[in-house]
NUGU-412616 format. One record per residue (C-alpha): residue number from 1; residue in one letter; chain; y, x, z. Coordinates in Angstrom, 3 decimals, padded with zeros to 6 digits. Example, Ala and Ser with C-alpha at 12.3 -4.5 7.8 and 13.67 -1.06 7.14 Angstrom:
BEGIN
{1 'A' 'A' {-004.500 012.300 007.800}};
{2 'S' 'A' {-001.060 013.670 007.140}};
! end
This chain:
BEGIN
{1 'X' 'A' {010.515 -008.510 014.011}};
{2 'X' 'A' {012.300 -008.573 010.634}};
{3 'X' 'A' {011.607 -005.924 007.993}};
{4 'X' 'A' {014.811 -003.973 008.709}};
{5 'X' 'A' {013.814 -003.579 012.354}};
{6 'X' 'A' {010.279 -002.677 011.304}};
{7 'X' 'A' {011.483 000.057 008.933}};
{8 'X' 'A' {013.853 001.352 011.591}};
{9 'X' 'A' {011.211 001.416 014.327}};
{10 'X' 'A' {008.754 003.188 012.041}};
{11 'X' 'A' {011.337 005.846 011.137}};
{12 'X' 'A' {011.876 005.032 007.457}};
{13 'X' 'A' {015.663 004.665 007.563}};
{14 'X' 'A' {017.757 007.840 007.322}};
{15 'X' 'A' {021.007 006.781 005.601}};
{16 'X' 'A' {022.500 003.442 004.562}};
{17 'X' 'A' {025.531 002.732 002.420}};
{18 'X' 'A' {026.388 -000.414 004.436}};
{19 'X' 'A' {024.436 -000.667 007.687}};
{20 'X' 'A' {025.393 -004.172 008.792}};
{21 'X' 'A' {025.268 -005.793 005.351}};
{22 'X' 'A' {021.883 -004.310 004.451}};
{23 'X' 'A' {020.402 -005.368 007.778}};
{24 'X' 'A' {021.743 -008.896 007.345}};
{25 'X' 'A' {020.556 -009.271 003.751}};
{26 'X' 'A' {017.071 -007.901 004.413}};
{27 'X' 'A' {016.746 -010.260 007.371}};
{28 'X' 'A' {018.077 -013.386 005.649}};
{29 'X' 'A' {017.727 -013.012 001.859}};
{30 'X' 'A' {015.025 -012.088 -000.632}};
{31 'X' 'A' {016.260 -009.000 -002.437}};
{32 'X' 'A' {015.247 -007.170 -005.590}};
{33 'X' 'A' {015.085 -003.425 -004.881}};
{34 'X' 'A' {013.927 -000.370 -006.762}};
{35 'X' 'A' {012.489 003.099 -006.350}};
{36 'X' 'A' {012.349 005.649 -009.144}};
{37 'X' 'A' {009.551 008.088 -009.962}};
{38 'X' 'A' {009.894 010.699 -012.689}};
{39 'X' 'A' {006.577 011.354 -014.497}};
{40 'X' 'A' {006.602 015.126 -014.112}};
{41 'X' 'A' {002.809 015.166 -013.621}};
{42 'X' 'A' {-000.140 012.937 -014.498}};
{43 'X' 'A' {-000.686 011.823 -010.901}};
{44 'X' 'A' {001.310 010.735 -007.897}};
{45 'X' 'A' {001.158 013.068 -004.897}};
{46 'X' 'A' {001.534 012.277 -001.226}};
{47 'X' 'A' {005.257 012.957 -001.380}};
{48 'X' 'A' {005.501 009.674 -003.294}};
{49 'X' 'A' {003.721 007.750 -000.535}};
{50 'X' 'A' {006.733 007.418 001.776}};
{51 'X' 'A' {008.860 005.290 -000.609}};
{52 'X' 'A' {005.751 003.418 -001.735}};
{53 'X' 'A' {004.880 002.516 001.854}};
{54 'X' 'A' {008.445 001.286 002.384}};
{55 'X' 'A' {008.125 -000.778 -000.798}};
{56 'X' 'A' {004.825 -002.143 000.485}};
{57 'X' 'A' {006.453 -003.327 003.725}};
{58 'X' 'A' {009.445 -004.824 001.930}};
{59 'X' 'A' {007.191 -006.682 -000.487}};
{60 'X' 'A' {005.088 -007.985 002.390}};
{61 'X' 'A' {008.251 -009.509 003.859}};
{62 'X' 'A' {009.128 -011.262 000.598}};
{63 'X' 'A' {011.385 -008.757 -001.184}};
{64 'X' 'A' {010.698 -007.875 -004.813}};
{65 'X' 'A' {010.059 -004.255 -005.911}};
{66 'X' 'A' {010.952 -002.673 -009.217}};
{67 'X' 'A' {009.144 000.610 -009.746}};
{68 'X' 'A' {011.092 002.594 -012.303}};
{69 'X' 'A' {009.145 005.234 -014.202}};
{70 'X' 'A' {011.664 007.865 -015.282}};
{71 'X' 'A' {010.444 008.464 -018.811}};
{72 'X' 'A' {014.041 009.123 -019.868}};
{73 'X' 'A' {015.341 011.048 -016.855}};
{74 'X' 'A' {012.248 013.285 -016.911}};
{75 'X' 'A' {013.536 014.609 -020.238}};
{76 'X' 'A' {016.538 015.972 -018.296}};
{77 'X' 'A' {015.011 016.987 -014.967}};
{78 'X' 'A' {016.283 016.214 -011.467}};
{79 'X' 'A' {017.847 019.328 -009.867}};
{80 'X' 'A' {017.517 017.858 -006.350}};
{81 'X' 'A' {015.448 019.998 -004.025}};
{82 'X' 'A' {014.843 022.674 -006.664}};
{83 'X' 'A' {016.046 026.267 -006.674}};
{84 'X' 'A' {015.523 026.590 -010.419}};
{85 'X' 'A' {015.273 024.396 -013.487}};
{86 'X' 'A' {012.137 022.286 -013.801}};
{87 'X' 'A' {009.645 023.078 -016.539}};
{88 'X' 'A' {010.552 021.192 -019.704}};
{89 'X' 'A' {007.928 018.662 -020.791}};
{90 'X' 'A' {007.403 017.226 -024.249}};
{91 'X' 'A' {008.054 013.555 -024.900}};
{92 'X' 'A' {004.330 013.072 -025.485}};
{93 'X' 'A' {003.475 014.616 -022.111}};
{94 'X' 'A' {006.053 012.476 -020.333}};
{95 'X' 'A' {004.771 009.269 -021.903}};
{96 'X' 'A' {001.169 010.156 -021.031}};
{97 'X' 'A' {002.138 010.974 -017.454}};
{98 'X' 'A' {004.080 007.727 -017.178}};
{99 'X' 'A' {001.047 005.672 -018.137}};
{100 'X' 'A' {-001.116 007.548 -015.604}};
{101 'X' 'A' {001.365 006.820 -012.806}};
{102 'X' 'A' {001.585 003.175 -013.816}};
{103 'X' 'A' {-002.204 002.893 -013.488}};
{104 'X' 'A' {-002.082 004.272 -009.937}};
{105 'X' 'A' {000.734 002.140 -008.567}};
{106 'X' 'A' {-001.187 -001.108 -008.216}};
{107 'X' 'A' {-003.124 000.451 -005.323}};
{108 'X' 'A' {-000.062 000.205 -003.124}};
{109 'X' 'A' {001.875 -002.865 -004.212}};
{110 'X' 'A' {001.050 -006.117 -005.974}};
{111 'X' 'A' {002.158 -005.618 -009.571}};
{112 'X' 'A' {003.056 -008.415 -011.970}};
{113 'X' 'A' {000.668 -008.520 -014.920}};
{114 'X' 'A' {003.485 -009.424 -017.348}};
{115 'X' 'A' {004.451 -006.684 -019.779}};
{116 'X' 'A' {007.810 -007.962 -021.045}};
{117 'X' 'A' {009.747 -006.771 -017.983}};
{118 'X' 'A' {010.878 -010.291 -017.061}};
{119 'X' 'A' {011.175 -011.339 -013.433}};
{120 'X' 'A' {008.968 -014.055 -012.026}};
{121 'X' 'A' {010.025 -016.243 -009.146}};
{122 'X' 'A' {007.547 -014.622 -006.734}};
{123 'X' 'A' {007.867 -011.140 -005.253}};
{124 'X' 'A' {005.262 -009.399 -007.380}};
{125 'X' 'A' {006.485 -005.985 -008.486}};
{126 'X' 'A' {007.396 -005.060 -012.015}};
{127 'X' 'A' {007.124 -001.575 -013.481}};
{128 'X' 'A' {009.827 -000.508 -015.920}};
{129 'X' 'A' {010.534 002.724 -017.796}};
{130 'X' 'A' {014.104 003.964 -018.168}};
{131 'X' 'A' {013.131 005.558 -021.479}};
{132 'X' 'A' {013.519 002.073 -022.920}};
{133 'X' 'A' {017.309 002.114 -022.473}};
{134 'X' 'A' {018.143 005.824 -022.185}};
{135 'X' 'A' {016.545 007.088 -025.397}};
{136 'X' 'A' {018.938 005.128 -027.630}};
{137 'X' 'A' {022.186 005.828 -025.783}};
{138 'X' 'A' {025.043 006.946 -028.033}};
{139 'X' 'A' {026.538 009.977 -026.374}};
{140 'X' 'A' {030.235 009.484 -027.171}};
{141 'X' 'A' {030.142 005.787 -026.274}};
{142 'X' 'A' {028.288 006.555 -023.054}};
{143 'X' 'A' {030.876 009.135 -022.026}};
{144 'X' 'A' {033.767 006.786 -022.812}};
{145 'X' 'A' {032.287 003.734 -021.096}};
{146 'X' 'A' {030.577 005.370 -018.108}};
{147 'X' 'A' {031.478 009.056 -017.844}};
{148 'X' 'A' {035.091 008.185 -017.046}};
{149 'X' 'A' {033.954 006.629 -013.757}};
{150 'X' 'A' {032.539 009.916 -012.450}};
{151 'X' 'A' {034.569 012.501 -010.570}};
{152 'X' 'A' {033.431 016.066 -011.254}};
{153 'X' 'A' {034.800 017.050 -007.849}};
{154 'X' 'A' {032.509 014.512 -006.144}};
{155 'X' 'A' {029.551 015.542 -008.266}};
{156 'X' 'A' {030.046 019.202 -007.332}};
{157 'X' 'A' {030.207 018.234 -003.649}};
{158 'X' 'A' {026.720 016.664 -003.726}};
{159 'X' 'A' {024.181 018.721 -001.758}};
{160 'X' 'A' {021.691 018.768 -004.634}};
{161 'X' 'A' {024.336 020.284 -006.914}};
{162 'X' 'A' {025.886 022.690 -004.383}};
{163 'X' 'A' {022.511 024.295 -003.656}};
{164 'X' 'A' {021.835 024.826 -007.346}};
{165 'X' 'A' {025.258 026.302 -008.062}};
{166 'X' 'A' {024.119 029.349 -006.103}};
{167 'X' 'A' {021.151 029.956 -008.438}};
{168 'X' 'A' {022.442 028.358 -011.627}};
{169 'X' 'A' {022.686 024.734 -012.741}};
{170 'X' 'A' {022.381 023.844 -016.408}};
{171 'X' 'A' {024.677 021.291 -018.026}};
{172 'X' 'A' {021.545 019.328 -018.914}};
{173 'X' 'A' {020.632 018.893 -015.230}};
{174 'X' 'A' {024.270 018.174 -014.304}};
{175 'X' 'A' {023.923 014.965 -016.333}};
{176 'X' 'A' {021.016 013.705 -014.221}};
{177 'X' 'A' {023.231 011.908 -011.700}};
{178 'X' 'A' {024.998 010.003 -014.506}};
{179 'X' 'A' {021.708 008.788 -015.943}};
{180 'X' 'A' {020.271 007.744 -012.562}};
{181 'X' 'A' {023.499 005.870 -011.833}};
{182 'X' 'A' {023.248 004.150 -015.212}};
{183 'X' 'A' {019.711 003.063 -014.279}};
{184 'X' 'A' {021.042 001.216 -011.227}};
{185 'X' 'A' {023.696 -000.455 -013.369}};
{186 'X' 'A' {021.064 -001.639 -015.896}};
{187 'X' 'A' {018.717 -002.915 -013.180}};
{188 'X' 'A' {021.543 -004.732 -011.398}};
{189 'X' 'A' {022.804 -006.286 -014.632}};
{190 'X' 'A' {019.462 -007.282 -016.166}};
{191 'X' 'A' {017.230 -007.808 -013.115}};
{192 'X' 'A' {019.607 -008.651 -010.263}};
{193 'X' 'A' {018.565 -005.501 -008.381}};
{194 'X' 'A' {020.832 -004.872 -005.392}};
{195 'X' 'A' {019.170 -002.039 -003.444}};
{196 'X' 'A' {018.000 001.451 -004.381}};
{197 'X' 'A' {015.610 003.417 -002.152}};
{198 'X' 'A' {015.011 007.167 -002.253}};
{199 'X' 'A' {014.577 010.367 -000.290}};
{200 'X' 'A' {017.520 011.837 001.595}};
{201 'X' 'A' {017.905 014.486 -001.130}};
{202 'X' 'A' {018.785 011.598 -003.490}};
{203 'X' 'A' {021.755 010.441 -001.399}};
{204 'X' 'A' {024.386 011.792 -003.779}};
{205 'X' 'A' {022.742 010.197 -006.819}};
{206 'X' 'A' {022.318 006.880 -005.000}};
{207 'X' 'A' {025.954 006.842 -003.863}};
{208 'X' 'A' {027.036 007.528 -007.444}};
{209 'X' 'A' {024.891 004.644 -008.734}};
{210 'X' 'A' {026.210 002.247 -006.094}};
{211 'X' 'A' {029.800 003.189 -006.943}};
{212 'X' 'A' {029.296 002.869 -010.710}};
{213 'X' 'A' {027.552 -000.494 -010.470}};
{214 'X' 'A' {030.165 -001.934 -008.135}};
{215 'X' 'A' {032.983 -000.776 -010.411}};
{216 'X' 'A' {031.565 -002.191 -013.636}};
{217 'X' 'A' {029.811 -005.361 -012.439}};
{218 'X' 'A' {032.079 -006.129 -009.469}};
{219 'X' 'A' {029.044 -007.050 -007.361}};
{220 'X' 'A' {027.795 -005.641 -004.070}};
{221 'X' 'A' {024.844 -003.235 -004.332}};
{222 'X' 'A' {023.435 -000.901 -001.712}};
{223 'X' 'A' {021.493 002.283 -001.084}};
{224 'X' 'A' {018.991 003.450 001.511}};
{225 'X' 'A' {017.345 006.837 001.980}};
{226 'X' 'A' {014.297 008.039 003.861}};
{227 'X' 'A' {014.056 011.231 005.907}};
{228 'X' 'A' {012.861 014.319 004.079}};
{229 'X' 'A' {009.606 015.410 005.698}};
{230 'X' 'A' {008.899 019.121 005.961}};
{231 'X' 'A' {006.221 021.233 007.599}};
{232 'X' 'A' {006.667 024.211 009.917}};
{233 'X' 'A' {007.294 026.442 006.892}};
{234 'X' 'A' {010.118 024.087 005.808}};
{235 'X' 'A' {008.150 023.050 002.722}};
{236 'X' 'A' {008.259 019.453 001.544}};
{237 'X' 'A' {005.501 017.475 003.213}};
{238 'X' 'A' {002.416 017.323 001.018}};
{239 'X' 'A' {002.787 020.836 -000.335}};
{240 'X' 'A' {000.144 023.430 000.525}};
{241 'X' 'A' {-000.311 027.053 -000.452}};
{242 'X' 'A' {-002.391 025.750 -003.345}};
{243 'X' 'A' {000.239 023.227 -004.457}};
{244 'X' 'A' {000.657 019.473 -004.091}};
{245 'X' 'A' {-001.889 017.130 -002.502}};
{246 'X' 'A' {-002.575 014.681 -005.328}};
{247 'X' 'A' {-003.703 011.060 -005.199}};
{248 'X' 'A' {-005.948 011.535 -008.242}};
{249 'X' 'A' {-009.371 012.560 -006.928}};
{250 'X' 'A' {-009.974 014.756 -009.971}};
{251 'X' 'A' {-006.981 016.903 -008.891}};
{252 'X' 'A' {-007.509 016.753 -005.113}};
{253 'X' 'A' {-011.012 015.760 -004.006}};
{254 'X' 'A' {-011.283 012.861 -001.575}};
{255 'X' 'A' {-012.732 015.220 001.020}};
{256 'X' 'A' {-009.848 017.687 000.674}};
{257 'X' 'A' {-007.390 014.784 000.763}};
{258 'X' 'A' {-008.944 013.533 004.022}};
{259 'X' 'A' {-008.957 017.033 005.490}};
{260 'X' 'A' {-005.256 017.505 004.718}};
{261 'X' 'A' {-004.408 014.616 007.034}};
{262 'X' 'A' {-007.058 015.599 009.583}};
{263 'X' 'A' {-005.495 019.040 009.956}};
{264 'X' 'A' {-001.818 018.103 010.439}};
{265 'X' 'A' {000.020 019.550 013.438}};
{266 'X' 'A' {-000.372 017.725 016.738}};
{267 'X' 'A' {003.380 017.127 016.956}};
{268 'X' 'A' {003.429 015.323 013.583}};
{269 'X' 'A' {000.638 012.802 014.207}};
{270 'X' 'A' {002.857 010.044 015.600}};
{271 'X' 'A' {005.468 009.954 012.841}};
{272 'X' 'A' {002.790 010.233 010.138}};
{273 'X' 'A' {000.901 007.276 011.631}};
{274 'X' 'A' {004.162 005.294 011.544}};
{275 'X' 'A' {004.782 006.186 007.904}};
{276 'X' 'A' {001.331 006.192 006.336}};
{277 'X' 'A' {-000.616 003.493 008.157}};
{278 'X' 'A' {-000.090 -000.168 008.968}};
{279 'X' 'A' {-001.395 000.157 012.534}};
{280 'X' 'A' {000.679 -001.661 015.189}};
{281 'X' 'A' {003.657 000.218 016.616}};
{282 'X' 'A' {002.422 000.089 020.226}};
{283 'X' 'A' {-000.970 001.458 019.196}};
{284 'X' 'A' {000.662 004.342 017.333}};
{285 'X' 'A' {002.770 005.212 020.368}};
{286 'X' 'A' {-000.421 005.320 022.436}};
{287 'X' 'A' {-002.271 007.502 019.913}};
{288 'X' 'A' {000.706 009.871 019.606}};
{289 'X' 'A' {000.795 010.287 023.405}};
{290 'X' 'A' {-002.757 011.668 023.528}};
{291 'X' 'A' {-003.143 015.307 024.434}};
{292 'X' 'A' {-005.568 017.930 023.229}};
{293 'X' 'A' {-008.496 017.406 022.647}};
{294 'X' 'A' {-008.041 013.591 022.451}};
{295 'X' 'A' {-005.218 013.996 019.909}};
{296 'X' 'A' {-007.907 014.949 017.413}};
{297 'X' 'A' {-009.091 011.338 017.460}};
{298 'X' 'A' {-005.586 010.273 016.430}};
{299 'X' 'A' {-005.835 012.752 013.551}};
{300 'X' 'A' {-009.169 011.275 012.491}};
{301 'X' 'A' {-007.619 007.807 012.517}};
{302 'X' 'A' {-004.648 009.046 010.480}};
{303 'X' 'A' {-006.944 010.716 007.930}};
{304 'X' 'A' {-009.188 007.657 007.706}};
{305 'X' 'A' {-006.306 005.212 007.254}};
{306 'X' 'A' {-004.487 007.433 004.727}};
{307 'X' 'A' {-007.721 007.803 002.740}};
{308 'X' 'A' {-008.280 004.031 002.842}};
{309 'X' 'A' {-004.779 003.565 001.460}};
{310 'X' 'A' {-005.391 005.717 -001.621}};
{311 'X' 'A' {-009.152 005.751 -002.239}};
{312 'X' 'A' {-010.401 002.586 -000.556}};
{313 'X' 'A' {-012.339 001.803 002.610}};
{314 'X' 'A' {-015.783 002.760 001.290}};
{315 'X' 'A' {-014.613 006.222 000.223}};
{316 'X' 'A' {-012.824 006.674 003.558}};
{317 'X' 'A' {-015.995 005.800 005.487}};
{318 'X' 'A' {-018.111 008.196 003.439}};
{319 'X' 'A' {-015.615 011.010 003.811}};
{320 'X' 'A' {-015.185 010.469 007.545}};
{321 'X' 'A' {-018.944 010.577 008.130}};
{322 'X' 'A' {-019.280 013.663 005.936}};
{323 'X' 'A' {-016.550 015.491 007.863}};
{324 'X' 'A' {-017.883 014.325 011.235}};
{325 'X' 'A' {-021.394 015.381 010.264}};
{326 'X' 'A' {-020.145 018.845 009.370}};
{327 'X' 'A' {-017.474 019.443 012.030}};
{328 'X' 'A' {-018.244 016.853 014.705}};
{329 'X' 'A' {-016.418 013.701 015.780}};
{330 'X' 'A' {-013.487 013.752 018.197}};
{331 'X' 'A' {-014.506 010.460 019.853}};
{332 'X' 'A' {-018.151 009.744 019.072}};
{333 'X' 'A' {-018.396 007.161 021.854}};
{334 'X' 'A' {-015.176 005.416 020.732}};
{335 'X' 'A' {-013.515 005.613 024.147}};
{336 'X' 'A' {-010.053 005.751 022.606}};
{337 'X' 'A' {-008.973 002.232 021.691}};
{338 'X' 'A' {-007.855 001.516 018.145}};
{339 'X' 'A' {-007.666 -001.390 015.724}};
{340 'X' 'A' {-008.685 000.913 012.869}};
{341 'X' 'A' {-012.040 000.175 011.221}};
{342 'X' 'A' {-013.003 003.754 011.956}};
{343 'X' 'A' {-014.284 002.486 015.316}};
{344 'X' 'A' {-017.144 000.634 013.573}};
{345 'X' 'A' {-018.539 003.637 011.702}};
{346 'X' 'A' {-021.763 005.231 012.885}};
{347 'X' 'A' {-021.694 009.018 012.900}};
{348 'X' 'A' {-024.544 010.844 011.234}};
{349 'X' 'A' {-025.085 013.960 009.148}};
{350 'X' 'A' {-023.969 012.838 005.721}};
{351 'X' 'A' {-023.922 016.092 003.795}};
{352 'X' 'A' {-024.362 014.250 000.492}};
{353 'X' 'A' {-020.722 013.247 000.744}};
{354 'X' 'A' {-019.409 016.777 001.146}};
{355 'X' 'A' {-017.478 018.165 -001.830}};
{356 'X' 'A' {-020.085 019.990 -003.888}};
{357 'X' 'A' {-020.537 022.304 -006.841}};
{358 'X' 'A' {-023.804 022.529 -008.755}};
{359 'X' 'A' {-025.204 025.644 -010.383}};
{360 'X' 'A' {-028.411 025.953 -012.371}};
{361 'X' 'A' {-031.400 028.220 -011.933}};
{362 'X' 'A' {-030.395 030.161 -015.022}};
{363 'X' 'A' {-027.026 030.933 -013.376}};
{364 'X' 'A' {-028.963 032.779 -010.677}};
{365 'X' 'A' {-031.103 035.006 -012.924}};
{366 'X' 'A' {-028.807 037.981 -012.333}};
{367 'X' 'A' {-027.123 036.750 -009.173}};
{368 'X' 'A' {-023.804 034.900 -008.868}};
{369 'X' 'A' {-020.749 036.994 -008.000}};
{370 'X' 'A' {-019.212 035.661 -004.799}};
{371 'X' 'A' {-015.646 035.886 -006.166}};
{372 'X' 'A' {-016.631 033.838 -009.210}};
{373 'X' 'A' {-018.407 031.245 -007.047}};
{374 'X' 'A' {-015.363 030.826 -004.782}};
{375 'X' 'A' {-013.172 030.156 -007.821}};
{376 'X' 'A' {-015.696 028.058 -009.793}};
{377 'X' 'A' {-016.348 025.804 -006.797}};
{378 'X' 'A' {-012.626 025.182 -006.324}};
{379 'X' 'A' {-012.136 026.866 -002.949}};
{380 'X' 'A' {-009.534 029.146 -004.543}};
{381 'X' 'A' {-007.787 028.993 -007.892}};
{382 'X' 'A' {-007.979 032.647 -008.958}};
{383 'X' 'A' {-009.980 035.841 -008.467}};
{384 'X' 'A' {-006.987 037.395 -006.719}};
{385 'X' 'A' {-006.782 034.526 -004.235}};
{386 'X' 'A' {-010.536 034.778 -003.601}};
{387 'X' 'A' {-010.241 038.519 -002.931}};
{388 'X' 'A' {-007.374 037.903 -000.509}};
{389 'X' 'A' {-009.422 035.223 001.247}};
{390 'X' 'A' {-012.316 037.638 001.819}};
{391 'X' 'A' {-010.004 040.506 002.778}};
{392 'X' 'A' {-008.312 038.257 005.332}};
{393 'X' 'A' {-011.637 037.313 006.909}};
{394 'X' 'A' {-011.429 033.641 005.968}};
{395 'X' 'A' {-014.483 033.303 003.686}};
{396 'X' 'A' {-017.847 032.205 005.053}};
{397 'X' 'A' {-021.311 031.808 003.556}};
{398 'X' 'A' {-023.554 029.557 005.667}};
{399 'X' 'A' {-021.246 030.239 008.653}};
{400 'X' 'A' {-021.503 034.026 008.234}};
{401 'X' 'A' {-018.270 035.816 007.358}};
{402 'X' 'A' {-018.215 037.372 003.896}};
{403 'X' 'A' {-017.002 040.980 003.923}};
{404 'X' 'A' {-018.401 042.349 000.651}};
{405 'X' 'A' {-016.314 041.418 -002.397}};
{406 'X' 'A' {-019.101 042.611 -004.687}};
{407 'X' 'A' {-021.741 040.422 -003.057}};
{408 'X' 'A' {-024.116 038.650 -005.439}};
{409 'X' 'A' {-025.461 035.265 -004.307}};
{410 'X' 'A' {-029.259 035.153 -004.608}};
{411 'X' 'A' {-031.758 032.281 -004.562}};
{412 'X' 'A' {-032.782 033.453 -001.096}};
{413 'X' 'A' {-029.321 032.455 000.194}};
{414 'X' 'A' {-030.174 028.794 -000.436}};
{415 'X' 'A' {-032.026 026.560 002.012}};
{416 'X' 'A' {-033.619 023.494 000.443}};
{417 'X' 'A' {-031.536 024.131 -002.654}};
{418 'X' 'A' {-028.191 024.177 -000.779}};
{419 'X' 'A' {-025.742 026.576 000.794}};
{420 'X' 'A' {-022.303 026.135 002.301}};
{421 'X' 'A' {-019.263 028.100 001.201}};
{422 'X' 'A' {-016.237 027.810 003.459}};
{423 'X' 'A' {-012.578 028.853 003.447}};
{424 'X' 'A' {-011.177 028.894 006.971}};
{425 'X' 'A' {-012.350 026.248 009.409}};
{426 'X' 'A' {-012.200 023.041 007.391}};
{427 'X' 'A' {-012.129 023.714 003.627}};
{428 'X' 'A' {-015.667 023.901 002.331}};
{429 'X' 'A' {-017.957 023.375 -000.637}};
{430 'X' 'A' {-021.640 022.554 -000.632}};
{431 'X' 'A' {-023.279 024.636 -003.371}};
{432 'X' 'A' {-026.293 022.910 -004.882}};
{433 'X' 'A' {-028.950 024.792 -006.838}};
{434 'X' 'A' {-030.284 022.599 -009.627}};
{435 'X' 'A' {-033.831 022.990 -010.947}};
{436 'X' 'A' {-032.620 022.757 -014.532}};
{437 'X' 'A' {-032.061 025.921 -016.542}};
! end
């Protein structure tokens, strides 16, 4: 199976600028391709994993990735998929975020250690920053040389623009498509890049970049998009009521990251296994065909493999055993066949690996307000959210539902210096009482 067929079978391909040519070139040539990531935060989130997994497969088959950090385009803000203008970041914030993302990327693809941006003969990835060529653009010259190639009518017809026209699109954001197109031109000219990858909401920008590059360089370049994943609430996949699911463990704990995947809808397990694991296609089809309660084993495998991908095998093993020790294992006897290393893990009560929050003896002198403990431990992010959790019947202390919002936690609530605080069925914190004062 060539990489085009693999991507197609695993569901990565949504739109192509030139179906036959792209298939032929991916099967027979070694291409340079790129994906762009704007540093709007100091960590990647799981929404970035889909293009990174595609890049991982393409690199494995000999194609060369360019990961473009959008240090320049982040100054403008991509209107795609947004109902209002993004929060403006300072140049210092953007540069700091860009470095943080660069540090994370090597977990997913093999990155060239060179720092001069030059291409080696092998297919190791290079990481570039479009700030390097966008920050010094001369506006009038840019408009004369490149702006004349853009049709305002076509730009207004793009889905990302049409949606924003209803709520208001700033002239600043309207320029985003020009700058992303210019990126493709620079990468094609200086690095022989011939293929851009992105989400389906980037289709208009990708088409514009393909058209611009072909016009100016008179060389064939191509675009490919991935399907936009959404949940039942039509939110982008990876968004929760508390915000994004981050890859940085200081922003989303490894346990909470694992539990996100463990708790996906039954109907989504198959496609998520195709996207976010490297398990064989036939095995995924088998796992996706399982029915309740066996489908929960497929969810455990998905969560384990997705955690391995981001946090490493050791962390995935520890988190799986912690979750299984707390909530039970869906296939303790390993009757469901899988090639995943999850099958070799012994299940035992591993409460030390549960996400925890430590308080001192002095904190307990006058009791610890339950609302404050819910927020301090990270179960909720505000007093209001904690009150709503209790009012809705979703807060538990040692498996007993909390009904009193004025409850004070006492030392007597602890057993062997520990208690469990839980939100819903799966989101929990182990509260540890330290002997120190």
